[in-house]
MDAnalysis code that builds the backbone (N, CA, C; Angstrom):
import MDAnalysis as mda
import numpy as np

u = mda.Universe.empty(615, n_residues=205, atom_resindex=np.repeat(np.arange(205), 3), trajectory=True)
u.add_TopologyAttr("name", ["N", "CA", "C"] * 205)
u.add_TopologyAttr("resid", np.arange(1, 206))
u.add_TopologyAttr("resname", ["UNK", "UNK", "UNK", "UNK", "UNK", "UNK", "UNK", "UNK", "UNK", "UNK", "UNK", "UNK", "UNK", "UNK", "UNK", "UNK", "UNK", "UNK", "UNK", "UNK", "UNK", "UNK", "UNK", "UNK", "UNK", "UNK", "UNK", "UNK", "UNK", "UNK", "UNK", "UNK", "UNK", "UNK", "UNK", "UNK", "UNK", "UNK", "UNK", "UNK", "UNK", "UNK", "UNK", "UNK", "UNK", "UNK", "UNK", "UNK", "UNK", "UNK", "UNK", "UNK", "UNK", "UNK", "UNK", "UNK", "UNK", "UNK", "UNK", "UNK", "UNK", "UNK", "UNK", "UNK", "UNK", "UNK", "UNK", "UNK", "UNK", "UNK", "UNK", "UNK", "UNK", "UNK", "UNK", "UNK", "UNK", "UNK", "UNK", "UNK", "UNK", "UNK", "UNK", "UNK", "UNK", "UNK", "UNK", "UNK", "UNK", "UNK", "UNK", "UNK", "UNK", "UNK", "UNK", "UNK", "UNK", "UNK", "UNK", "UNK", "UNK", "UNK", "UNK", "UNK", "UNK", "UNK", "UNK", "UNK", "UNK", "UNK", "UNK", "UNK", "UNK", "UNK", "UNK", "UNK", "UNK", "UNK", "UNK", "UNK", "UNK", "UNK", "UNK", "UNK", "UNK", "UNK", "UNK", "UNK", "UNK", "UNK", "UNK", "UNK", "UNK", "UNK", "UNK", "UNK", "UNK", "UNK", "UNK", "UNK", "UNK", "UNK", "UNK", "UNK", "UNK", "UNK", "UNK", "UNK", "UNK", "UNK", "UNK", "UNK", "UNK", "UNK", "UNK", "UNK", "UNK", "UNK", "UNK", "UNK", "UNK", "UNK", "UNK", "UNK", "UNK", "UNK", "UNK", "UNK", "UNK", "UNK", "UNK", "UNK", "UNK", "UNK", "UNK", "UNK", "UNK", "UNK", "UNK", "UNK", "UNK", "UNK", "UNK", "UNK", "UNK", "UNK", "UNK", "UNK", "UNK", "UNK", "UNK", "UNK", "UNK", "UNK", "UNK", "UNK", "UNK", "UNK", "UNK", "UNK", "UNK", "UNK", "UNK", "UNK", "UNK"])
u.atoms.positions = np.array([
    [4.133, 103.204, 70.495],
    [3.413, 102.754, 69.327],
    [1.986, 103.366, 69.149],
    [1.644, 103.755, 68.155],
    [0.585, 104.558, 67.436],
    [-0.611, 104.193, 67.731],
    [-1.357, 104.918, 68.675],
    [-2.798, 104.639, 68.932],
    [-3.772, 105.304, 67.992],
    [-4.636, 104.567, 67.379],
    [-5.713, 104.974, 66.372],
    [-7.314, 105.015, 67.466],
    [-7.940, 105.778, 66.654],
    [-8.937, 105.977, 67.247],
    [-10.449, 105.834, 66.359],
    [-11.268, 105.029, 66.954],
    [-12.060, 104.435, 65.712],
    [-12.960, 105.558, 65.479],
    [-13.076, 106.638, 66.314],
    [-13.843, 108.086, 65.586],
    [-13.517, 108.639, 64.297],
    [-11.949, 108.420, 64.444],
    [-11.629, 109.259, 63.170],
    [-11.872, 108.368, 61.923],
    [-11.780, 106.904, 62.121],
    [-12.039, 106.177, 61.084],
    [-13.377, 106.356, 60.351],
    [-14.384, 106.439, 61.476],
    [-16.052, 107.022, 61.094],
    [-15.936, 108.431, 60.499],
    [-15.149, 109.241, 61.138],
    [-15.045, 110.673, 60.546],
    [-14.658, 110.825, 58.901],
    [-13.843, 109.926, 58.691],
    [-12.957, 110.205, 57.540],
    [-14.163, 109.239, 56.426],
    [-14.738, 108.296, 56.644],
    [-15.723, 107.631, 56.200],
    [-16.835, 108.602, 55.839],
    [-17.148, 109.189, 56.410],
    [-18.289, 110.142, 56.323],
    [-17.911, 111.637, 55.488],
    [-16.696, 111.878, 55.162],
    [-16.208, 112.904, 54.706],
    [-16.616, 113.037, 53.191],
    [-16.704, 114.025, 52.597],
    [-16.968, 114.213, 51.124],
    [-15.803, 113.433, 50.669],
    [-16.177, 113.138, 49.285],
    [-15.370, 112.045, 48.491],
    [-13.987, 112.844, 48.303],
    [-14.093, 114.344, 48.046],
    [-12.592, 114.777, 47.590],
    [-11.713, 115.156, 48.972],
    [-12.779, 115.097, 50.059],
    [-11.992, 115.012, 51.234],
    [-11.077, 113.819, 52.088],
    [-11.802, 112.797, 51.567],
    [-11.144, 111.293, 51.949],
    [-9.654, 111.112, 51.821],
    [-9.574, 111.119, 50.468],
    [-7.745, 110.745, 50.223],
    [-6.986, 111.920, 50.886],
    [-7.344, 112.974, 51.215],
    [-6.603, 114.309, 51.968],
    [-6.546, 113.793, 53.623],
    [-7.558, 113.559, 53.950],
    [-7.604, 113.212, 55.346],
    [-6.842, 111.708, 55.696],
    [-6.908, 110.657, 54.724],
    [-6.107, 109.399, 54.827],
    [-4.659, 109.673, 54.733],
    [-4.561, 110.747, 53.680],
    [-2.815, 110.755, 53.672],
    [-2.570, 111.665, 54.547],
    [-2.874, 112.429, 55.403],
    [-2.455, 113.481, 56.379],
    [-2.148, 112.424, 57.503],
    [-3.345, 111.521, 57.504],
    [-3.315, 110.642, 59.072],
    [-2.064, 109.835, 58.484],
    [-1.701, 109.135, 57.572],
    [-0.722, 108.558, 57.257],
    [0.614, 108.925, 57.735],
    [0.920, 110.292, 56.946],
    [2.108, 110.810, 57.425],
    [2.348, 111.254, 58.591],
    [1.371, 111.554, 59.584],
    [1.431, 112.329, 60.957],
    [1.855, 110.624, 61.388],
    [1.288, 109.349, 61.203],
    [1.826, 108.464, 61.800],
    [3.154, 107.906, 61.440],
    [3.632, 107.888, 60.303],
    [4.900, 107.807, 59.589],
    [5.964, 108.790, 60.464],
    [5.556, 110.017, 60.493],
    [6.594, 111.012, 61.187],
    [6.565, 110.895, 62.685],
    [5.455, 110.419, 63.202],
    [5.586, 110.394, 64.988],
    [4.528, 108.849, 65.023],
    [5.521, 108.128, 65.497],
    [5.119, 106.502, 65.380],
    [4.576, 106.596, 66.678],
    [4.876, 107.365, 67.876],
    [3.951, 107.261, 69.192],
    [3.008, 108.192, 69.155],
    [2.439, 108.916, 68.360],
    [1.369, 109.450, 68.283],
    [0.158, 108.944, 68.724],
    [-0.710, 109.863, 69.423],
    [-2.290, 109.364, 69.884],
    [-3.097, 109.738, 69.020],
    [-3.864, 109.339, 68.552],
    [-5.381, 110.228, 68.153],
    [-6.178, 110.215, 69.192],
    [-7.208, 111.450, 69.201],
    [-8.093, 111.621, 69.756],
    [-8.876, 112.808, 69.167],
    [-10.177, 112.683, 69.915],
    [-11.086, 113.755, 69.433],
    [-11.529, 114.702, 70.263],
    [-11.391, 116.035, 69.701],
    [-11.300, 117.355, 70.506],
    [-12.374, 118.249, 69.561],
    [-13.053, 118.944, 69.974],
    [-13.948, 120.277, 69.177],
    [-14.522, 119.868, 67.865],
    [-14.987, 118.506, 68.115],
    [-15.740, 117.652, 66.707],
    [-15.044, 117.560, 65.474],
    [-13.436, 117.167, 66.217],
    [-13.079, 116.985, 64.731],
    [-11.372, 116.180, 65.318],
    [-10.793, 115.144, 64.395],
    [-9.715, 114.671, 64.859],
    [-8.473, 115.459, 65.120],
    [-7.938, 115.023, 66.493],
    [-6.489, 115.631, 66.668],
    [-5.745, 114.512, 67.080],
    [-4.342, 115.281, 67.216],
    [-3.274, 114.227, 67.493],
    [-2.349, 114.588, 68.686],
    [-2.153, 114.001, 69.473],
    [-1.344, 114.016, 70.797],
    [0.046, 113.548, 70.684],
    [1.045, 114.365, 71.039],
    [2.196, 113.986, 71.321],
    [3.058, 114.314, 72.821],
    [3.441, 113.627, 73.415],
    [4.343, 114.101, 74.395],
    [3.556, 115.086, 75.286],
    [2.181, 114.543, 75.921],
    [1.578, 115.168, 76.160],
    [0.859, 116.333, 76.008],
    [0.786, 116.588, 74.575],
    [0.181, 117.983, 74.345],
    [-0.339, 117.481, 72.906],
    [-1.084, 118.458, 72.270],
    [-1.524, 118.478, 71.042],
    [-0.209, 118.784, 70.105],
    [-0.354, 117.897, 68.801],
    [0.398, 118.208, 68.023],
    [0.073, 118.750, 66.757],
    [-1.064, 118.315, 66.318],
    [-1.772, 118.975, 65.382],
    [-3.065, 118.464, 65.097],
    [-3.869, 119.149, 64.120],
    [-5.420, 118.490, 64.073],
    [-5.588, 118.703, 62.371],
    [-6.694, 117.971, 62.278],
    [-7.305, 118.237, 60.757],
    [-8.810, 118.296, 60.722],
    [-9.405, 118.497, 59.572],
    [-10.792, 118.974, 59.603],
    [-11.298, 118.964, 58.246],
    [-12.582, 118.619, 58.078],
    [-12.916, 118.396, 56.588],
    [-14.380, 119.116, 56.420],
    [-14.838, 119.832, 55.337],
    [-15.841, 120.746, 55.563],
    [-16.469, 120.367, 53.961],
    [-17.361, 120.779, 53.739],
    [-18.022, 120.661, 52.784],
    [-17.512, 120.993, 51.282],
    [-16.368, 121.761, 51.149],
    [-15.824, 122.186, 50.152],
    [-14.232, 122.217, 50.192],
    [-13.717, 122.077, 51.411],
    [-12.300, 122.137, 51.805],
    [-11.850, 121.383, 53.163],
    [-10.720, 120.944, 53.200],
    [-10.178, 120.390, 54.292],
    [-9.238, 121.552, 55.024],
    [-8.916, 121.251, 56.305],
    [-7.872, 122.229, 56.865],
    [-6.902, 121.242, 57.828],
    [-5.642, 121.443, 58.034],
    [-4.817, 121.009, 58.867],
    [-3.870, 122.213, 59.257],
    [-3.796, 121.992, 60.717],
    [-3.192, 123.031, 61.368],
    [-2.154, 122.168, 62.794],
    [-0.985, 123.145, 62.709],
    [-0.294, 122.625, 64.007],
    [-0.587, 123.169, 65.274],
    [-0.748, 122.872, 66.391],
    [-1.142, 123.353, 67.658],
    [-0.272, 124.444, 68.168],
    [1.013, 124.502, 67.751],
    [1.891, 125.586, 68.021],
    [2.706, 125.717, 66.796],
    [1.670, 126.309, 65.778],
    [2.064, 126.757, 64.483],
    [2.737, 128.006, 64.773],
    [2.046, 128.962, 65.367],
    [2.756, 130.381, 65.712],
    [4.062, 130.509, 66.422],
    [4.633, 129.208, 66.666],
    [6.032, 129.433, 67.016],
    [6.849, 128.426, 66.345],
    [6.274, 127.699, 65.193],
    [6.982, 126.713, 64.574],
    [7.655, 127.119, 63.350],
    [9.021, 126.781, 63.667],
    [9.881, 127.316, 62.323],
    [9.604, 126.867, 60.950],
    [9.764, 127.853, 59.719],
    [8.939, 127.826, 58.574],
    [9.912, 128.270, 57.613],
    [11.258, 127.160, 57.431],
    [12.028, 127.480, 56.329],
    [11.439, 127.063, 55.247],
    [10.517, 126.610, 55.195],
    [10.074, 126.015, 53.593],
    [9.081, 127.461, 53.161],
    [8.723, 127.988, 54.132],
    [7.519, 128.996, 53.430],
    [6.167, 128.322, 53.621],
    [5.897, 127.214, 53.852],
    [4.406, 126.381, 53.747],
    [3.396, 127.017, 54.871],
    [3.883, 127.603, 55.656],
    [2.868, 128.076, 56.807],
    [2.476, 129.543, 56.335],
    [1.591, 129.773, 55.158],
    [1.294, 130.949, 54.771],
    [0.386, 131.405, 55.495],
    [-0.628, 130.977, 56.277],
    [-1.482, 131.264, 57.082],
    [-0.971, 130.956, 58.744],
    [-0.752, 132.037, 59.480],
    [-0.055, 131.811, 60.750],
    [-1.162, 131.884, 61.601],
    [-1.032, 132.220, 63.014],
    [-2.048, 131.987, 63.833],
    [-3.305, 133.060, 63.920],
    [-3.130, 134.056, 63.384],
    [-4.136, 134.920, 63.105],
    [-5.259, 135.166, 61.784],
    [-4.974, 134.086, 60.874],
    [-5.796, 133.847, 59.509],
    [-7.040, 132.990, 60.064],
    [-7.296, 132.374, 58.696],
    [-8.715, 132.113, 58.878],
    [-8.605, 130.221, 58.805],
    [-7.872, 129.543, 58.384],
    [-8.059, 128.128, 58.342],
    [-6.854, 127.280, 58.308],
    [-6.447, 126.882, 59.630],
    [-5.439, 126.026, 60.063],
    [-3.855, 126.782, 59.653],
    [-2.917, 125.787, 59.543],
    [-1.601, 126.560, 58.961],
    [-1.470, 126.417, 57.316],
    [-2.168, 125.780, 56.750],
    [-1.784, 125.349, 55.199],
    [-3.207, 125.878, 54.401],
    [-3.944, 126.413, 54.777],
    [-5.033, 127.073, 53.901],
    [-6.204, 126.366, 53.618],
    [-6.969, 126.296, 52.582],
    [-7.815, 125.579, 52.140],
    [-7.607, 124.674, 51.425],
    [-7.607, 123.350, 51.759],
    [-7.062, 121.995, 51.212],
    [-7.983, 121.361, 50.499],
    [-8.473, 121.408, 48.880],
    [-9.430, 120.688, 48.492],
    [-8.795, 119.362, 47.659],
    [-7.394, 119.228, 47.445],
    [-6.887, 118.098, 47.054],
    [-5.822, 117.791, 47.620],
    [-5.199, 116.622, 46.981],
    [-3.731, 115.981, 47.810],
    [-2.965, 117.129, 47.063],
    [-2.924, 117.530, 46.096],
    [-1.704, 118.583, 45.408],
    [-1.616, 119.940, 46.192],
    [-2.465, 120.285, 46.801],
    [-2.744, 121.299, 47.726],
    [-1.831, 121.178, 48.840],
    [-1.256, 119.957, 49.217],
    [-0.515, 119.489, 50.381],
    [1.102, 119.946, 49.932],
    [1.949, 120.333, 50.975],
    [3.204, 120.523, 50.633],
    [3.696, 118.975, 50.295],
    [5.171, 118.923, 50.049],
    [5.936, 117.533, 49.762],
    [5.755, 116.692, 50.952],
    [5.483, 115.417, 50.736],
    [5.582, 114.579, 51.995],
    [6.999, 115.100, 52.733],
    [7.921, 114.954, 52.107],
    [8.900, 114.901, 52.969],
    [9.293, 116.508, 53.936],
    [8.702, 117.514, 53.366],
    [8.648, 118.975, 54.075],
    [7.567, 118.414, 55.057],
    [6.472, 117.936, 54.556],
    [5.235, 118.045, 55.723],
    [6.324, 117.079, 57.018],
    [6.769, 116.172, 56.637],
    [7.290, 115.368, 57.981],
    [8.150, 116.181, 58.456],
    [9.323, 116.828, 57.929],
    [10.085, 117.670, 58.685],
    [9.280, 118.660, 59.486],
    [8.181, 119.205, 58.986],
    [7.556, 120.170, 59.999],
    [6.945, 119.378, 61.164],
    [6.542, 118.067, 60.921],
    [6.126, 117.389, 62.088],
    [6.924, 116.509, 63.090],
    [8.259, 116.857, 62.363],
    [9.708, 116.322, 63.212],
    [9.715, 117.753, 64.400],
    [9.569, 118.971, 63.774],
    [9.813, 120.051, 64.258],
    [8.750, 120.337, 65.331],
    [7.546, 119.882, 65.279],
    [6.572, 120.117, 65.994],
    [6.496, 119.299, 67.043],
    [7.005, 118.383, 66.737],
    [7.317, 116.906, 67.939],
    [8.211, 117.883, 68.967],
    [9.289, 118.149, 68.353],
    [10.274, 118.483, 69.130],
    [10.114, 119.714, 70.085],
    [8.922, 120.512, 69.388],
    [8.456, 121.453, 70.456],
    [7.557, 120.979, 71.617],
    [6.805, 120.466, 71.443],
    [6.231, 119.635, 72.390],
    [6.836, 118.400, 73.478],
    [8.197, 117.956, 72.866],
    [9.380, 117.261, 73.780],
    [9.877, 118.159, 74.678],
    [9.906, 119.349, 74.398],
    [10.694, 120.488, 75.069],
    [9.647, 121.298, 76.132],
    [8.454, 120.743, 75.697],
    [7.486, 121.410, 76.571],
    [7.266, 123.052, 76.229],
    [7.569, 123.385, 75.026],
    [7.812, 124.957, 74.671],
    [6.359, 125.525, 74.406],
    [6.098, 126.659, 74.731],
    [4.785, 127.169, 74.929],
    [4.464, 128.245, 73.813],
    [3.340, 128.636, 73.755],
    [3.168, 129.386, 72.740],
    [2.883, 131.093, 73.829],
    [3.593, 131.988, 73.345],
    [3.571, 133.057, 74.305],
    [2.136, 133.598, 74.281],
    [1.531, 133.779, 75.663],
    [0.357, 134.481, 76.131],
    [0.591, 135.996, 75.795],
    [-0.203, 136.384, 74.722],
    [-0.225, 137.887, 74.633],
    [-1.569, 138.387, 75.118],
    [-0.790, 139.579, 75.860],
    [-1.791, 140.136, 76.818],
    [-2.052, 141.866, 76.083],
    [-3.430, 142.136, 76.046],
    [-3.906, 143.372, 75.742],
    [-2.738, 144.514, 76.504],
    [-2.886, 145.550, 75.789],
    [-2.323, 146.839, 76.363],
    [-3.355, 147.544, 76.778],
    [-3.385, 148.610, 77.511],
    [-4.391, 149.549, 77.901],
    [-4.581, 150.920, 77.136],
    [-3.815, 150.982, 75.902],
    [-3.751, 151.981, 75.002],
    [-5.142, 152.058, 74.491],
    [-5.778, 151.227, 73.718],
    [-6.682, 150.946, 73.202],
    [-7.304, 149.669, 73.164],
    [-8.800, 149.393, 73.097],
    [-9.575, 148.300, 73.260],
    [-9.285, 147.650, 71.615],
    [-8.946, 147.969, 70.749],
    [-8.531, 147.243, 69.790],
    [-7.060, 146.235, 69.898],
    [-6.410, 146.556, 71.017],
    [-5.398, 145.462, 71.016],
    [-6.089, 144.265, 71.815],
    [-7.023, 144.216, 71.850],
    [-7.517, 142.826, 72.495],
    [-6.895, 141.699, 71.382],
    [-6.191, 140.796, 72.062],
    [-5.504, 139.565, 71.054],
    [-6.185, 138.227, 71.495],
    [-6.489, 137.337, 70.855],
    [-7.027, 136.206, 71.097],
    [-5.696, 135.045, 71.254],
    [-5.654, 134.406, 72.364],
    [-4.512, 133.498, 72.491],
    [-4.553, 132.491, 71.258],
    [-3.208, 132.254, 71.008],
    [-3.034, 131.329, 69.939],
    [-3.677, 129.910, 69.888],
    [-3.901, 129.486, 70.925],
    [-4.176, 128.093, 70.929],
    [-5.715, 128.163, 70.963],
    [-6.087, 129.003, 71.360],
    [-7.575, 129.241, 71.520],
    [-8.018, 129.939, 69.976],
    [-7.529, 130.735, 69.274],
    [-7.630, 130.908, 67.985],
    [-7.492, 129.611, 66.896],
    [-6.435, 128.798, 67.212],
    [-6.303, 127.792, 66.580],
    [-7.430, 126.766, 66.616],
    [-8.328, 126.497, 67.661],
    [-9.316, 125.913, 67.571],
    [-10.423, 126.669, 67.264],
    [-10.504, 127.851, 66.897],
    [-11.730, 128.527, 66.316],
    [-11.711, 128.205, 64.805],
    [-10.590, 128.577, 64.213],
    [-9.844, 128.597, 62.729],
    [-10.610, 127.112, 62.420],
    [-10.872, 126.084, 63.020],
    [-11.244, 124.992, 62.404],
    [-12.642, 124.736, 62.526],
    [-13.244, 125.592, 62.821],
    [-14.798, 125.824, 62.899],
    [-14.939, 127.173, 62.641],
    [-15.169, 126.975, 60.817],
    [-15.413, 128.494, 60.451],
    [-16.815, 129.491, 60.866],
    [-17.890, 128.196, 61.297],
    [-18.833, 129.155, 61.866],
    [-18.639, 129.780, 63.231],
    [-17.853, 128.904, 64.118],
    [-17.395, 129.381, 65.388],
    [-16.429, 130.769, 65.318],
    [-15.771, 130.847, 64.276],
    [-14.599, 131.640, 64.090],
    [-15.716, 133.015, 63.753],
    [-16.577, 132.848, 62.565],
    [-17.389, 133.808, 62.234],
    [-18.259, 134.361, 63.189],
    [-18.750, 133.756, 64.390],
    [-19.384, 134.092, 65.411],
    [-18.677, 135.088, 66.105],
    [-17.300, 134.281, 66.442],
    [-16.691, 134.823, 67.554],
    [-16.073, 136.355, 66.694],
    [-15.478, 136.442, 65.736],
    [-15.308, 137.949, 65.250],
    [-16.416, 138.773, 64.826],
    [-17.631, 138.227, 65.045],
    [-18.759, 139.284, 65.315],
    [-19.158, 139.634, 66.654],
    [-18.593, 138.883, 67.398],
    [-18.818, 139.503, 69.236],
    [-18.263, 140.727, 69.210],
    [-19.132, 141.110, 70.371],
    [-18.515, 142.455, 70.877],
    [-17.073, 142.389, 71.477],
    [-16.577, 143.540, 71.745],
    [-15.352, 143.154, 72.370],
    [-15.502, 142.902, 73.838],
    [-16.555, 142.894, 74.842],
    [-16.669, 142.523, 75.972],
    [-16.917, 141.072, 75.936],
    [-17.762, 140.352, 74.627],
    [-17.979, 139.058, 74.823],
    [-16.634, 138.574, 74.306],
    [-15.868, 139.043, 73.529],
    [-14.550, 138.262, 73.256],
    [-13.763, 138.342, 74.691],
    [-13.464, 139.286, 75.008],
    [-12.866, 139.680, 76.143],
    [-13.169, 138.601, 77.549],
    [-14.616, 138.428, 77.571],
    [-15.015, 137.368, 78.810],
    [-14.532, 136.086, 78.496],
    [-14.291, 135.689, 77.115],
    [-13.910, 134.116, 76.867],
    [-12.463, 134.313, 76.874],
    [-11.725, 135.237, 76.600],
    [-10.200, 135.105, 76.552],
    [-9.894, 135.186, 78.049],
    [-10.589, 136.144, 79.043],
    [-10.074, 135.979, 80.617],
    [-10.497, 134.655, 80.971],
    [-11.441, 133.962, 80.742],
    [-11.902, 132.531, 81.232],
    [-10.962, 131.643, 81.051],
    [-10.331, 131.576, 79.691],
    [-9.047, 130.511, 79.341],
    [-8.022, 130.980, 80.093],
    [-7.885, 131.939, 79.951],
    [-6.286, 132.781, 80.368],
    [-6.246, 132.207, 82.144],
    [-7.453, 132.422, 82.983],
    [-7.433, 132.277, 84.174],
    [-7.506, 130.507, 84.406],
    [-7.229, 129.959, 83.223],
    [-7.306, 128.101, 83.794],
    [-6.029, 128.205, 84.526],
    [-5.912, 127.264, 85.827],
    [-4.693, 126.818, 86.336],
    [-3.815, 125.943, 85.790],
    [-4.683, 124.949, 85.140],
    [-3.732, 123.937, 84.664],
    [-4.200, 123.824, 83.089],
    [-3.205, 123.031, 82.227],
    [-3.333, 123.182, 81.014],
    [-4.387, 122.261, 80.638],
    [-4.757, 121.307, 81.595],
    [-6.109, 120.491, 81.376],
    [-7.268, 121.317, 81.382],
    [-7.258, 122.278, 82.335],
    [-8.746, 122.857, 82.514],
    [-8.546, 123.795, 81.378],
    [-7.657, 124.146, 80.910],
    [-7.166, 125.312, 79.619],
    [-7.861, 124.589, 78.576],
    [-7.531, 123.471, 78.282],
    [-8.094, 122.737, 76.963],
    [-9.647, 122.509, 77.045],
    [-9.911, 122.198, 78.497],
    [-11.498, 122.121, 78.524],
    [-12.372, 123.171, 77.908],
    [-12.007, 124.293, 78.942],
    [-12.525, 125.661, 78.522],
    [-12.445, 126.008, 77.189],
    [-11.298, 125.644, 76.180],
    [-11.010, 126.287, 74.992],
    [-12.505, 125.406, 74.077],
    [-12.518, 123.949, 74.615],
    [-13.477, 123.132, 74.022],
    [-14.781, 123.421, 74.065],
    [-15.472, 123.630, 75.485],
    [-16.712, 124.254, 75.829],
    [-16.789, 125.563, 74.815],
    [-15.810, 126.515, 74.922],
    [-15.875, 127.949, 74.586],
    [-16.310, 127.607, 72.822],
    [-15.695, 126.725, 72.167],
    [-15.888, 126.495, 70.791],
    [-17.300, 126.367, 70.666],
    [-17.428, 125.317, 71.403],
    [-18.889, 124.562, 71.389],
    [-20.098, 125.938, 71.628],
    [-19.406, 126.466, 72.631],
    [-20.940, 127.609, 72.797],
    [-20.764, 128.778, 71.470],
    [-19.537, 128.910, 71.348],
    [-19.346, 130.184, 70.305],
    [-20.141, 129.531, 68.762],
    [-19.748, 128.150, 68.298],
    [-20.576, 127.669, 67.276],
    [-21.988, 128.141, 66.880],
    [-22.937, 127.913, 68.447],
    [-24.237, 128.568, 67.930],
    [-24.609, 129.804, 68.501],
    [-23.356, 130.788, 68.641],
    [-23.476, 132.097, 68.997],
    [-23.785, 132.291, 70.425],
    [-23.449, 131.657, 71.366],
    [-23.694, 131.965, 72.691],
    [-22.369, 132.666, 73.517],
    [-22.414, 133.970, 74.143],
    [-21.710, 134.380, 74.905],
    [-21.099, 133.519, 75.948],
    [-20.143, 134.136, 76.738],
    [-19.347, 133.514, 77.898],
    [-20.463, 133.251, 78.882],
    [-21.435, 134.302, 79.327],
    [-22.032, 134.233, 80.366],
    [-23.733, 133.816, 79.849],
    [-23.945, 133.269, 78.796],
    [-25.125, 133.122, 78.159],
    [-26.203, 132.445, 79.180],
    [-25.648, 131.762, 79.872],
    [-26.472, 131.192, 81.034],
    [-27.156, 132.068, 81.912],
    [-26.716, 133.449, 81.912],
    [-27.069, 134.023, 83.313],
    [-27.811, 135.303, 82.445],
    [-28.122, 135.158, 81.179],
    [-28.726, 136.332, 80.568],
    [-29.998, 136.039, 80.282],
    [-30.933, 136.973, 80.350],
    [-32.270, 136.619, 79.760],
    [-32.591, 136.460, 78.423],
])
C-alpha cells in the first residue's frame, strides 16, 4: 500500500501556482505506477522510495520544476525522453514549467516501471573512478550528482569549487561502508554545499 507524507502535501501547497498541477500530476502518476511506493523527505524536497531504495524525486523552484529518476544514468531510454542525463543540470526531464512539458502519461509510467525493476533487482549505478592521467578526469558519482542537480544553488557552488574541494566530497561519499551511510553523507554534502561550505569547513579558519 502506498504511504503518503504530510510534508509533501505542505510542499505542494506552498509551491508556486504554475508548479502545483505539475507536482500533483507527477505524484499521482508515481503512485499509479508503483502502488507500494513510499513518500519521504530528503535534501529538502520530495522523494519516493521503492524496494529499499530511492526511485525518483521531484522539486519546484521559482520558475520551473524538476523530476529525476535516481538511477537515471542506467535507465533504458527507448522513447528518448531522458534528454538530460547524469551530467546535466536539471533532473532527467529538464526544466518543467507546465503539464505539457511532461512526457505522455503512458510513457512516464513505462519508465517508472523500468526504474522499479532496477530497484527490485538491486541494480547499482556504476561508480566511476578518476584516472591518474589528468586532474580534469575527476568524475562526480551519479547519485551524488543527481542530488546536486535538484538544487541549482548547490550545483552552482559545487561546480565553482576547486578540484581539491570536489575531490574531498567525492572521497567522503565513496568511502561510506553502507548505502544508508552513503545517503546520509550525500544529504549532508548537499546541505553544506548549498551555503558554499567545503567538506572540511569546520577545521578551516
